[in-house]
C-alpha positions in Angstrom: -8.9 40.8 19.7 -10.5 43.3 22.0 -13.2 42.0 24.4 -16.6 43.5 23.9 -18.2 45.4 26.7 -21.8 46.5 26.7 -24.2 48.8 28.4 -26.3 46.9 30.9 -30.1 47.0 31.1 -32.3 49.2 28.8 -31.0 52.0 26.6 -33.0 55.1 27.3 -32.7 58.8 28.0 -32.3 59.4 31.7 -33.3 63.1 31.9 -31.6 63.9 35.2 -32.1 67.6 35.2 -34.3 68.4 38.1 -35.7 71.5 36.3 -37.5 69.1 34.0 -39.3 67.3 36.8 -41.5 68.1 39.7 -39.4 67.5 42.9 -40.4 64.8 45.3 -41.0 65.8 48.9 -40.7 62.8 51.2 -43.0 64.7 53.6 -45.8 63.4 51.3 -45.1 60.0 53.0 -45.0 60.9 56.7 -44.6 57.3 57.7 -41.1 57.3 56.2 -38.4 59.3 58.1 -35.9 60.8 55.5 -33.1 60.4 58.0 -33.9 56.7 58.1 -34.0 56.2 54.3 -31.1 58.6 53.7 -28.6 57.4 56.2 -25.0 58.5 56.2 -22.1 56.3 57.4 -18.3 56.6 57.7 -16.7 55.9 54.3 -15.0 52.8 55.7 -18.3 51.3 56.8 -19.8 51.3 53.3 -21.1 47.8 52.6 -22.1 46.9 49.1 -25.3 44.8 48.6 -24.5 41.2 47.8 -25.8 39.5 44.7 -28.0 36.4 45.4 -25.9 33.2 45.0 -27.7 31.9 42.0 -27.6 35.3 40.4 -23.9 35.7 41.2 -23.2 32.4 39.4 -25.2 33.5 36.4 -23.5 36.9 36.3 -20.0 35.2 36.3 -21.1 32.9 33.5 -22.5 35.9 31.5 -19.2 37.8 31.9 -17.3 34.7 30.7 -19.5 34.3 27.7 -19.2 38.0 26.9 -15.4 37.9 27.0 -15.2 34.9 24.7 -18.2 35.8 22.6 -20.1 32.7 23.5 -23.8 32.3 22.9 -26.7 30.4 24.4 -28.9 30.8 21.4 -32.3 32.2 22.1 -32.7 31.3 25.7 -33.0 34.9 26.6 -35.0 36.0 23.6 -37.8 38.4 24.5 -41.3 37.2 24.6 -44.0 38.4 22.2 -45.5 40.6 24.9 -42.0 42.0 25.6 -41.4 42.9 22.0 -44.7 44.8 21.8 -43.9 47.1 24.7 -42.8 50.6 24.2 -41.0 53.3 26.2 -43.3 55.5 28.3 -43.9 59.1 27.5 -41.8 61.6 29.3 -44.8 63.1 31.2 -45.7 59.6 32.4 -42.2 59.0 33.7 -42.4 62.3 35.6 -45.0 60.8 37.8 -43.6 57.3 38.1 -39.9 58.2 38.8 -39.6 61.6 40.3 -36.2 63.2 41.0 -34.5 63.2 44.4 -35.1 66.1 46.7 -31.7 67.0 48.1 -33.2 69.0 50.9 -34.8 65.9 52.2 -31.6 63.9 51.7 -29.6 66.5 53.6 -31.7 65.9 56.7 -30.0 62.5 56.9 -26.7 64.3 56.7 -27.6 66.6 59.5 -28.5 63.6 61.7 -25.1 62.0 61.0 -23.2 65.2 61.7 -25.1 65.8 64.9 -24.0 62.4 66.1 -20.4 63.3 65.3 -18.3 66.4 65.7 -20.4 68.5 63.3 -18.8 71.5 61.6 -21.3 73.8 63.3 -19.7 72.8 66.6 -16.0 72.4 65.8 -13.2 74.4 64.3 -12.6 72.0 61.4 -14.3 70.8 58.2 -16.2 67.6 57.5 -16.2 65.7 54.2 -19.1 64.1 52.4 -18.0 61.7 49.6 -20.5 60.7 47.0 -20.5 58.2 44.2 -21.3 59.5 40.7 -25.0 60.4 40.3 -25.6 60.3 44.0 -25.9 64.1 44.3 -23.3 65.0 46.8 -23.1 68.6 45.5 -26.8 69.1 45.8 -26.8 67.6 49.3 -24.0 70.0 50.4 -25.8 73.0 48.9 -29.0 72.0 50.6 -27.1 71.7 53.9 -25.5 75.1 53.3 -28.9 76.7 52.7 -30.3 75.3 55.9 -27.4 76.5 58.0 -26.7 79.8 56.3 -23.3 78.7 55.2 -21.4 80.6 52.4 -21.1 78.4 49.3 -17.6 78.5 47.7 -17.7 78.1 43.9 -14.8 76.2 42.3 -12.1 78.1 40.4 -11.9 78.2 36.6 -9.5 75.8 34.9 -7.3 78.8 34.1 -7.1 79.7 37.8 -6.4 76.1 38.7 -3.5 75.8 36.2 -2.1 79.2 37.3 -2.3 78.3 41.0 -4.1 81.7 41.4 -4.5 82.5 45.1 -7.2 85.0 44.1 -9.6 82.2 44.0 -10.3 82.7 47.7 -10.5 86.4 48.1 -13.9 86.3 49.8 -13.3 83.4 52.1 -15.7 83.7 55.1 -14.6 85.5 58.2 -13.8 83.6 61.3 -16.8 82.0 62.7 -18.8 81.9 59.5 -19.8 78.5 58.1 -18.8 77.7 54.6 -19.4 74.9 52.1 -17.6 73.6 49.0 -20.0 71.3 47.2 -17.6 70.1 44.4 -14.0 69.6 45.5 -13.5 67.5 42.4 -13.8 70.7 40.3 -11.0 72.4 42.3 -8.1 70.6 40.6 -6.9 69.1 37.4 -4.8 66.0 36.8 -2.0 68.1 35.4 1.5 69.0 36.6 0.2 72.5 37.5 -3.3 71.5 38.5 -2.9 70.5 42.2 -1.5 73.7 43.8 -4.9 75.2 44.9 -6.4 72.0 46.2 -3.3 71.2 48.2 -3.3 74.7 49.8 -7.0 74.2 50.7 -6.5 70.8 52.2 -3.5 72.0 54.2 -5.6 74.9 55.6 -8.5 72.5 56.4 -6.1 70.0 58.2 -4.5 72.8 60.2 -7.9 74.4 61.1 -7.0 77.7 59.3 -10.0 77.3 57.0 -12.5 77.4 59.8 -15.8 75.6 60.0 -17.3 74.1 56.9 -18.4 71.1 54.9 -16.8 69.8 51.7 -18.4 67.5 49.2 -16.3 65.4 46.9 -16.9 62.8 44.2 -15.6 59.3 45.1 -13.2 59.1 42.2 -11.7 62.5 42.8 -11.3 61.5 46.5 -9.5 58.3 45.5 -7.2 60.3 43.2 -6.4 63.0 45.8 -5.6 60.4 48.4 -3.3 58.7 45.9 -1.3 61.8 45.1 -1.4 63.7 48.4 -1.3 62.4 52.0 -4.7 63.8 52.9 -5.3 63.6 56.7 -7.9 60.9 57.1 -11.0 62.6 58.5 -14.0 60.4 59.1 -15.6 61.3 55.8 -19.3 60.4 55.5 -21.1 58.8 52.6 -24.6 57.6 51.8 -25.3 54.1 53.2 -25.6 51.6 50.4 -29.1 50.9 49.1 -30.0 47.2 49.2 -33.1 45.7 47.5 -35.3 46.5 50.5 -34.3 50.2 50.6 -34.6 50.5 46.8 -38.2 49.2 47.1 -38.9 51.9 49.6 -37.2 54.6 47.5 -39.0 53.7 44.3 -42.3 53.7 46.1 -41.6 57.2 47.3 -40.5 58.4 43.9 -43.8 57.2 42.3 -46.7 59.7 42.4 -50.1 58.4 43.5 -52.4 57.3 40.6 -55.7 58.7 41.8 -55.8 56.4 44.9 -55.2 53.2 42.8 -52.3 50.8 43.4 -49.3 50.8 41.1 -48.2 47.3 40.1 -44.7 47.1 38.4 -44.5 43.7 36.7 -41.6 42.0 35.0 -42.3 42.1 31.2 -41.0 38.6 30.6 -42.4 36.6 33.6 -45.4 38.8 34.6 -44.3 38.6 38.2 -44.7 41.6 40.4 -41.5 43.5 41.0 -42.9 46.3 43.1 -46.3 47.3 44.4 -47.1 50.9 45.5 -48.3 51.0 48.2 -46.8 47.7 49.2 -49.1 44.9 50.4 -46.3 43.3 52.4 -42.6 43.5 53.2 -41.4 41.2 50.5 -38.6 42.4 48.3 -38.4 41.0 44.8 -35.3 39.3 43.5 -35.3 41.8 40.6 -34.7 44.7 43.0 -32.1 42.7 45.0 -30.2 42.1 41.8 -30.5 45.7 40.7 -29.1 46.9 44.0 -26.1 44.6 43.7 -25.5 45.5 40.1 -25.4 49.2 41.0 -23.2 48.5 44.1 -25.7 50.2 46.4 -25.7 53.5 44.3 -29.3 54.9 44.4 -28.6 57.4 41.6 -27.7 54.8 39.0 -30.4 52.4 40.3 -33.0 55.1 39.8 -31.7 55.6 36.2 -31.9 51.9 35.4 -35.3 51.6 36.9 -36.6 54.6 34.9 -35.1 53.4 31.7 -36.7 50.0 32.0 -40.4 51.1 32.5 -42.6 50.2 29.6 -46.3 50.2 28.5 -48.3 48.3 26.0 -48.9 50.2 22.7 -52.6 50.6 23.2 -52.3 51.6 26.9 -51.1 55.2 26.3 -53.9 55.8 23.8 -56.7 54.3 25.9 -58.3 55.7 29.0 -56.5 55.0 32.3 -59.1 52.4 33.2 -58.0 50.3 30.3 -54.4 50.5 31.6 -55.2 48.1 34.4 -55.4 44.8 32.5 -53.7 41.9 34.1 -51.5 39.4 32.2 -54.4 36.9 32.2 -56.7 39.4 30.4 -58.9 40.3 33.4 -59.4 43.8 34.6 -58.7 45.4 37.9 -59.8 49.0 38.0 -58.1 49.5 41.4 -54.6 48.7 39.9 -52.5 50.4 37.3 -50.0 48.1 35.7 -46.5 49.3 34.6 -44.2 46.8 32.9 -40.5 46.5 33.7 -38.4 45.3 30.7 -35.9 42.5 31.0 -32.3 43.0 29.9 -32.3 44.0 26.3 -29.6 43.4 23.6 -26.7 45.5 24.6 -24.8 47.9 22.2 -21.3 46.7 21.8 -18.2 48.9 22.2 -14.6 48.2 21.3 -12.4 50.3 23.5 -9.0 51.6 22.3 -6.3 53.3 24.5 -7.6 56.8 23.8 -11.1 55.9 24.8 -9.8 54.3 28.0 -7.9 57.4 29.0 -10.8 59.7 28.1 -13.3 57.8 30.3 -10.9 57.6 33.2 -10.2 61.4 33.1 -13.9 62.1 33.1 -14.5 60.0 36.2 -11.5 61.4 38.1 -12.9 64.9 37.7 -16.6 64.1 37.7 -16.8 65.6 34.3 -14.6 68.0 32.2 -15.2 70.9 29.9 -13.8 70.8 26.4 -11.1 73.2 27.4 -10.1 71.2 30.4 -10.0 68.0 28.4 -7.4 69.5 26.2 -5.2 70.1 29.2 -5.4 66.7 30.9 -5.5 64.3 27.9 -2.5 63.4 25.7 -4.5 63.8 22.4 -5.6 66.5 20.1 -8.9 68.2 20.7 -10.5 66.8 17.6 -9.7 63.3 18.7 -11.3 63.8 22.2 -14.4 65.4 20.6 -14.8 62.4 18.2 -14.6 60.0 21.2 -17.1 62.1 23.1 -19.6 62.0 20.3 -19.2 58.3 19.8 -19.7 57.5 23.5 -22.7 59.8 23.6 -24.3 58.0 20.7 -24.1 54.8 22.9 -25.6 56.5 25.9 -22.3 56.2 27.8 -21.8 59.9 28.0 -23.9 63.0 28.5 -23.4 66.8 28.5 -24.3 68.6 31.7 -23.6 72.2 32.6 -20.9 72.5 29.9 -19.1 69.3 31.0 -18.9 65.8 29.5 -19.7 63.2 32.2 -20.1 59.5 32.2 -23.9 58.9 32.2 -25.8 57.1 34.9 -26.7 54.3 32.6 -23.1 53.9 31.5 -21.4 54.3 34.8 -21.5 50.7 36.1 -20.2 49.4 32.9 -17.4 51.9 32.7 -16.3 51.4 36.3 -16.2 47.6 35.8 -14.2 48.0 32.6 -11.6 50.3 34.3 -11.4 47.9 37.3 -10.5 44.9 35.2 -7.7 46.9 33.5 -6.2 48.0 36.9 -6.9 51.7 36.6 -7.2 53.7 39.8 -10.9 53.5 40.9 -13.0 54.7 43.8 -13.5 52.8 47.1 -17.1 51.7 46.4 
């Protein structure tokens, strides 16, 4: 009998595309230094946030019950208030959870590179490793724009399989900075799919490639280190976001509500999870648990947070003043209340061998086109297409720029499932 694995937290569309949102500029909050919030550390110094002891015990018990299909009855049944809540309109979410501004994030990278042997001052390249949905490519592109570096696009999958040296005909001249935002798209897990990336890494190691910055997904980095003795540069990565830093981040992502305070309250308990602006330095247990669940990944944490925001049915139809009612029925015109849903019933998924291989291939490449899937998976194309559509219907998958990728809401589940089956995973 196959264990059942489920998607944690709420099921909702994430809408990651920055074009759909108004970008957040951290300069709107001058009291927060972007370089302080977006700190970069050596890859080996990454420290995952710890789950509170009581929460860790409950998590272990929950996993055991899930594996053996045990039940506690209705102890976690939603309250009547929780049942009545509904997802927020997209325009409302635009103001409550704005997208990251990679230009601001890249200022933290500049600070870290300045403290080290930065590519602008050396003859070699530096590496930035990012977890899925942490935007390493956008960060590298923003860095390249700031420093006037030439951005090197990845080769096509045909060029990769052919080992085509023509991929690099316009490599920058000596002395010109360059940047490769997506190293994970420069290879395929295929007998003929590693020639180009090996040549590139050899040139980087020997200094022949000149000065530059390379961004790489954490799963691709783990795979490349597994199949090729990559010289161990001190690669950088975003420092883990614990509960306190998530509170600061979510506060910055929320647009002001006409000068009124935003109060994010747990839908089941009514307790405040986050106040914007904050009245004190207290960090709620809910955000501490979220940080631990996401292993310090701010991208997936943002997606979970966004998916869990709710409103009372009459709130959206009434005026904004009516939106400020407290749980006890009183009114506070200086406060706007937003509800944060508790964990909802999770869609179950039985995983077969083909689905396992499909998900692992997507993570190792940070997404694959339909054509590339046909090259790296030992199954007919119609089978991989069927798997993709089934996973998308469960919000485990999404389509982005022509590639299937594991969604932000599905990533933590997928990673844990692969880990328990002893698949090669990243270092986070």
